[in-house]
N, C-alpha and C positions, 0 to 999 in steps of 0.2 A: 441396476448395473453393477452397484457396489458387491453385491453378494456374489457377482458370477466373475469377478477379476480378483488376481491375486493380491493382497495387501500392498504390495511393493510398487503396483502399479495405480494405485488410487490417486498420489500425487500428478502423475503423467495425465490422470483423466481429469484432474482439477484444470489443468494448463490448458488442456485441450478443448473441452467443453465449457468452462466456465471463463477461466480468465482470459482467453482470446476474445472472448464478446466483450466482457468486462473493459478491457483497456481499447477497444475500438474509439477510435477520436477523442481518447481521453484528455488528451493536451487541450482540447477545446473545451469540453464540458466538466472537466475534473476541478477545474479553479471556482465553479460556483459556490457559493455559501453552503455550509453544513445543513441548513433545513432542507435546501433543494435537494443534496445527494443522500440524506439519511435512508432513505429506502434502499439505495444501491448499497450502503453499508451495511443495512440488515440483511440484505440478500446474501452479500458475501459471509458473513458469520453464520447465516444459516447453512449454507454449500458446505462451509467447514465441519459444521455440526454432523451434517449428514455422511459425511466422506471419512470424517476422523474422529468422530465424535465416540463416547462411551455408549455403544448402542444396548448393552446389557444392562446399564443402569437407567437407561431410559425406558426399555420394555418391561423392567423388573417393576417399575409404578403400576404397570396396567395388567399385572399376571393374575391377582388376586383382589377380590370384591372388598370392600371396605368391611363387612362383616367378618370377614375372615382374617383380618388382620390384627396383631397382638393388640391388647387393651393399651390406650394410649395413642395408638397409631390410626385408629379408626377415622379420626376426622382430619382430612387432608389440609394440612397448614401450607403456610408460603414455601415450604423447602419442597414441597410435591411439585407446584407450578414455577420455582425457579429453573431457568435455564442453564446448560452447562456453559461455563465461562470460556470465549475463545481464544483468549490472549494465550494461554498455554499450547494452543493447538497451532496458531501462528508461528509461535516460537519453535516447537518441535518440527515443524515443516519447512522453517524458514519462509515463510509466504510473507508478502508485504499486503499492508491493508491498501484499500482502494485511494485512501489520501497520501501515502507514502508511494504507489504506484503512479499517481498523476506526478508528484516531483520526479520521479525517475524518469518517466517518458519525456517529459519536458526537457529535462536537464540534458539527455541525452539526445534527444531532436536538435536541440539548439546547439550542441557541441558538435554535431556531424554538420550541421549548416555552417558553422565558423569554419571548422577543420577546412571543409571541402569546398566551401563557398558556393553550394550548391543546395537548393536553386538559388541563383544570384538574384531574383526579385526579393526573396525572403532575406537573405543575406545584408542587401542595402537597407533593409529597415532597422539594422541595429547599427550603432556607433560604438566603436572600439576607441579606448583611451590611447592616446599616444604616448602616454607616460608608462603605462602599465598593459602589454598586450592581451592579458587575461582579464581586464577589467573593462566591463560594458557600462556606457554612459545613461542613464535613464533619462529617456526624452521627455516631453509634456504631451504624453499619450494618455487616453482614460485608463483607470485603474483596471476596468475590465478587459483591457484589450490584451493579447497573447503576448505582443512585444513588450509590454510592461510588466505583466506578470512573470514572463520567461527571464527578462534581463534581472530583477530582483531576486528569483530563485539562484540564477547563475550567480550573482554576485555575492550570495550568503553561503552558496557550497562551495565554489572554486577555491577559496584559500583553506576551505577544511581538507580538500584533497591534495593541496599543495602542487596544483599545476602551474607552472610557469611558462609554458608554450603551448602548441597544438602538436607536436611532434609525439605525443604518446598516443599509442594505438586505441583504437575506439573500443575493442574488447578489454583491454586492460582498465580504460577508465569506468566501463561498464560495471565490472567485477568490484573494483573499488567502492565505486557508488552505492550498489546494492548492499554490498557487506557493512557500509556506514549507516546506511538507511536501517537495516536490518539490527545493528547494535543499539540506533537511537530508538526503535521500536520496542526492543526488549530490555531497555536499562533501567526502566523504573519500576512502578507496581510490577509485581509477577502474575497477578490475577486480573486486576481491573485495568480499564484503560484511562488514560490521563491526558490530558491536554499537551503534557510534555513529550508523548510519545511522536508527536508529529511537530515539535518545536525545531525548526532548523537553526535556531541559533546555538541548540545545545548538541548538534551533529559533532 
């Protein structure tokens, strides 16, 4: 498919054929331990290499037999098997990782529930502080419970976005949140992924 579409449509292809499936019910399963979703994370990186990676550099490795290579390069070392770094690809195309997509979708779903009070059955699961309307009180819910997880994410992000009430438009919050997560994701090591890329305390 990549070969038959203009380069400027590759990102649309990613969002249409990959990310739309990746984010399906992500607010439910995205909070699982890293070892549980590591294969999904690997799949996302593989997709970016296929769509946006350096194809010529990849194919060049297999264009000549080992005996035809210059002396000193006939033995295939670790550089031959090393995969292309994906962080520069995520940064170049402004794409959120699966971990940050989880944060993004959980926060936006909760914002819409509280702003619109719909569905009311979900809204009633959350306790809003009387002292500060944008602060949610953590109930004695299981750590794996969506209410507990989303409340913690909400209380970490909302002060960073400087929301004082719920009059802000949903589209405005969406854009502000995505920009903040992209900045967090790209503000550390420029090549390698680190835990700081997903640390909401540093948002």
